[in-house]
Every structure is written in C-alpha cells, then in structure tokens.
KEVOVO-883083 format. One record per residue (C-alpha): x, y, z; residue in one letter. Coordinates in steps of 0.25 Angstrom, whole numbers, padded with zeros to 4 digits, always signed. Example, Ala and Ser with C-alpha at 12.3 -4.5 7.8 and 13.67 -1.06 7.14 Angstrom:
% KEVOVO-883083
+0049-0018+0031A +0055-0004+0029S 
END
This chain:
% KEVOVO-883083
+0075-0028+0015M +0083-0015+0017F +0094-0020+0007G +0083-0022-0004A +0077-0008-0001K +0091-0002-0002R +0094-0010-0015S +0080-0004-0021I +0084+0010-0016F +0098+0009-0022D +0092+0004-0036A +0082+0016-0036I +0093+0026-0032F +0102+0020-0043T +0091+0021-0054W +0088+0035-0050F +0103+0039-0051V +0104+0032-0064R +0091+0039-0069E +0096+0053-0066R +0110+0050-0072T +0103+0046-0085V +0094+0058-0085R +0107+0067-0083A +0114+0060-0094E +0102+0062-0103R +0101+0077-0100R +0116+0078-0103E +0114+0070-0116L +0102+0079-0120A +0110+0092-0117M +0122+0087-0125A +0112+0083-0137S +0106+0097-0136S +0120+0104-0136T +0124+0095-0148A +0112+0098-0156A +0113+0113-0153S +0128+0112-0158A +0123+0104-0171L +0113+0115-0174V +0123+0126-0173G +0133+0119-0182V +0122+0116-0192S +0118+0131-0192A +0132+0135-0194G +0134+0126-0205T +0121+0130-0212G +0126+0145-0211R +0139+0142-0218N +0133+0133-0229A +0130+0138-0243A +0116+0142-0246P +0115+0131-0256A +0118+0121-0246D +0107+0126-0237R +0097+0126-0248E +0100+0112-0252S +0101+0103-0239P +0105+0089-0241S +0094+0078-0241S +0102+0071-0230D +0100+0082-0220E +0093+0077-0208T +0083+0085-0199A +0089+0093-0188A +0089+0088-0174P +0078+0093-0165P +0082+0105-0157R +0085+0104-0142P +0074+0113-0138D +0064+0104-0146E +0069+0092-0139V +0068+0098-0125A +0054+0103-0128N +0050+0089-0133S +0055+0083-0120N +0048+0093-0111R +0035+0091-0119R +0036+0075-0117D +0040+0077-0102D +0027+0086-0100R +0018+0076-0107V +0023+0064-0099T +0023+0071-0086R +0008+0076-0089L +0003+0062-0093V +0010+0056-0080A +0004+0067-0072L -0010+0064-0077V -0008+0049-0074L -0002+0052-0060M -0014+0061-0057A -0024+0050-0061L -0016+0039-0054A -0016+0048-0041T -0031+0051-0041L -0034+0036-0045G -0025+0031-0034S -0031+0040-0023A -0045+0037-0027W -0042+0022-0027C -0036+0023-0014G -0048+0030-0008F -0058+0019-0014Q -0049+0008-0009A -0050+0014+0005G -0065+0015+0004L -0067+0001-0001W -0058-0004+0010N -0067+0003+0020G -0079-0003+0014I -0073-0017+0015Q -0070-0015+0030T -0085-0011+0033F -0091-0022+0024R -0082-0032+0032L -0087-0026+0045T -0101-0027+0041D -0099-0042+0036Y -0093-0045+0049T -0104-0039+0057K -0115-0046+0048A -0108-0060+0049A -0107-0059+0064R -0122-0055+0066I -0125-0066+0056S -0118-0076+0064S -0125-0072+0077Q -0138-0073+0071D -0135-0086+0065S -0131-0091+0079L -0144-0085+0085T -0152-0092+0074A -0145-0106+0078D -0148-0104+0093L -0163-0101+0090Q -0164-0113+0081R -0158-0122+0091N -0168-0116+0102L -0180-0118+0093D -0175-0133+0090A -0174-0135+0105A -0188-0130+0108M -0193-0138+0096F -0187-0151+0102V -0193-0148+0116E -0206-0145+0110Y -0207-0158+0102C -0203-0166+0114R -0214-0159+0123A -0224-0163+0112L -0219-0177+0111S -0220-0178+0126E -0234-0172+0126H -0229-0161+0135N -0238-0150+0130M -0235-0140+0141P -0220-0141+0138L -0223-0140+0123A -0231-0128+0124N -0221-0122+0133F -0210-0124+0122L -0219-0119+0111H -0222-0106+0118D -0207-0104+0120R -0203-0106+0105L -0196-0094+0099R -0204-0085+0091P -0197-0088+0078E -0199-0103+0081F -0213-0104+0085R -0220-0101+0071P -0212-0112+0065A -0216-0121+0077M -0230-0118+0075E -0230-0120+0060A -0223-0133+0062W -0233-0138+0072L -0244-0134+0063A -0239-0144+0052T -0242-0155+0063K -0229-0162+0061P -0233-0174+0070L -0244-0177+0060Q -0239-0171+0047N -0227-0179+0041K -0224-0168+0031G -0222-0157+0042A -0208-0151+0044P -0200-0159+0054A -0197-0147+0063T -0202-0132+0064P -0188-0128+0059F -0192-0132+0045E -0204-0123+0045M -0203-0110+0037P -0208-0102+0049Q -0195-0105+0056Y -0186-0094+0054S -0175-0087+0063L -0173-0072+0062Q -0159-0074+0067A -0156-0083+0055Q -0162-0074+0045R -0154-0062+0051E -0141-0071+0050A -0143-0074+0036S -0146-0059+0032E -0133-0055+0040L -0125-0066+0033D -0129-0061+0019A -0126-0047+0024Q -0112-0052+0028A -0110-0059+0015S -0113-0046+0008T -0104-0037+0016E -0093-0047+0014H -0094-0047-0001N -0095-0031+0000Q -0082-0031+0008A -0075-0040-0002Q -0079-0031-0014K -0074-0019-0006A -0061-0026-0004N -0060-0029-0019T -0063-0014-0022N -0053-0009-0012G -0042-0018-0018D -0046-0014-0032S -0044+0001-0028Y -0031-0002-0022T -0026-0009-0035L -0030+0004-0042S -0022+0012-0032V -0010+0003-0036L -0012+0006-0051L -0014+0021-0049F -0001+0021-0040T +0007+0014-0051S +0002+0024-0061A +0006+0035-0052L +0020+0029-0050F +0022+0028-0065L +0017+0042-0068G +0027+0047-0059G +0039+0039-0065L +0039+0048-0077I +0047+0059-0071T +0058+0049-0069G +0060+0046-0084F +0066+0055-0094D +0063+0045-0106D +0050+0048-0112L +0046+0034-0116R +0048+0030-0101T +0039+0041-0097R +0028+0036-0106W +0030+0022-0102M +0028+0026-0087A +0016+0034-0091I +0010+0023-0099A +0011+0013-0087L +0005+0024-0078S -0007+0025-0087L -0009+0010-0088V -0010+0010-0072F -0019+0021-0072V -0028+0015-0082V -0028+0001-0075M -0031+0008-0061A -0042+0016-0068S -0048+0003-0073G -0048-0003-0060V -0054+0010-0053L -0066+0011-0063L -0070-0003-0060S -0071-0001-0045L -0083+0004-0037P -0082+0017-0029V -0083+0017-0014A -0089+0029-0007H -0086+0034+0007R -0096+0031+0018G 
END
C-alpha cells in the first residue's frame, strides 16, 4: 500500500516538474519571438527609410501583412486569462453554494429518516403488544364460552349464570346477541358468538391502527433515505465542478482551460437538475 502511494506521489511530482519546465520553455520562446519581432520591425523601418519614394508609393502586391506587435499579443493573452478566470470563478461560486446547501439538506433528511425509523419501531412494538393482548382476550372469551355451553348442556343453571355474569364487557353483547338468535332451535344462527358483528376487541383495533401507522412511518423513512442519497449525489457533482473550475490555473493553453470550464459547467447543470427535483426539508 505504501509503495503504491509513493508511486502515485512520484507520478504527481514528476508531472508538476514537467509542467513547470514546459511553462518556462514557453516563456523563453515567447520572449525570443518578441525580440525577433522587434528586430524585424526595426530592420523594416530602416529599409523603408532608405528606399526610394517611388518604391514606397508602389508596394508590391505580394507584400504580406505585418505580424502583430508584442504588446498586442500580450494584451490579448491577458484578456483571455481574465475571461477564463472570471467564468471559472462564477462556476466555482455556484458549485460552492450548491454543495453547501446540498450537504445541509442531506443532513436534515438523514435526521428525518432517523426519527421516522424511531417512530416506526415504537408503533410496531406497541402494535405487537396489542395484538398479543387481543389474542389472550380472544382465548379467554373462547374458554368462557366453552364452559358456559357445558354448564347449559348439563342443566347447571347456577354455574351458567355465574359464568354469564363474569363475561368480559366486550364479549357479553356478542354473547347476548347470539343467544337471542336461539341457536338451539334456529339452524341458520351463527355457530358461535365470535361470528357476531357485536364481537369486537379494542386491543385488536388499536393494533391494526398502529400497524398502519408503522407502515406509513417506514415508507416515510425510505423516502427520506432516498432524498438524502440524492442530495449526497448533488454534493458529489458540485464538488466535481468545483475541482474542474480550480484546475484552469494550472493550464496555460487556452483550449485546455475552456475544456475544463465546459466540463465544470456540465457538472453544475447536472447537479442543479437533481437539486431542483428534490423536496426541501425544514428544521424542526
């Protein structure tokens, strides 16, 4: 691992040294070209002064245009440098602001996901407890019903009345409605009081409501996670644009600079498209 890191560092250092050498050679070549151009302009001026008036008044048709002056070339280079730096600065500013905003939103959505998962866990736990309570109550009602029917079959009315008086409040209306159907004489009567519409358990209703709430909280947590991941992707795109915008200072070639600026603009546009399609989270 350390050998690979050292190789990468050596490669970066070699590229940096070579780039500075190329820049120095370009500066020397530009200075030599400027000196040669100045000398050529001086020779041309001297030749013009020594030439005959007739020759100056009748220039040859093959005469070419004079080369640009060194100061004009320098002014053009400085103007291009200012333009590329200004455009890159604007892109870097947009990328910095966008990256900061997306990072802030990603943190908020991660927090929302955490709280949603907490609410989901709480609702699911209470729903399980209520479901267990409902099952226990249903088993108790079934046991009381069996003993009540046995007491009736044995014509033990004191025991039957005793059991009837001690039915749970939620079970007694269903039991009385079932007895009103005269199940011993009416063949169309429900088989048990548990099939009557009056039989309803509060614990079971609460468990169903909490189960639906837990499902909603879980879906909200998944949406928050998706939004947080999308904002994180936007941070990555804005950071890439910021990196490319800062690279132009390392290039002297104008075409290379514009290529880096174009790539940076592409990343800014992509990140902005993702950003505009996402909902905004609010604190609190």
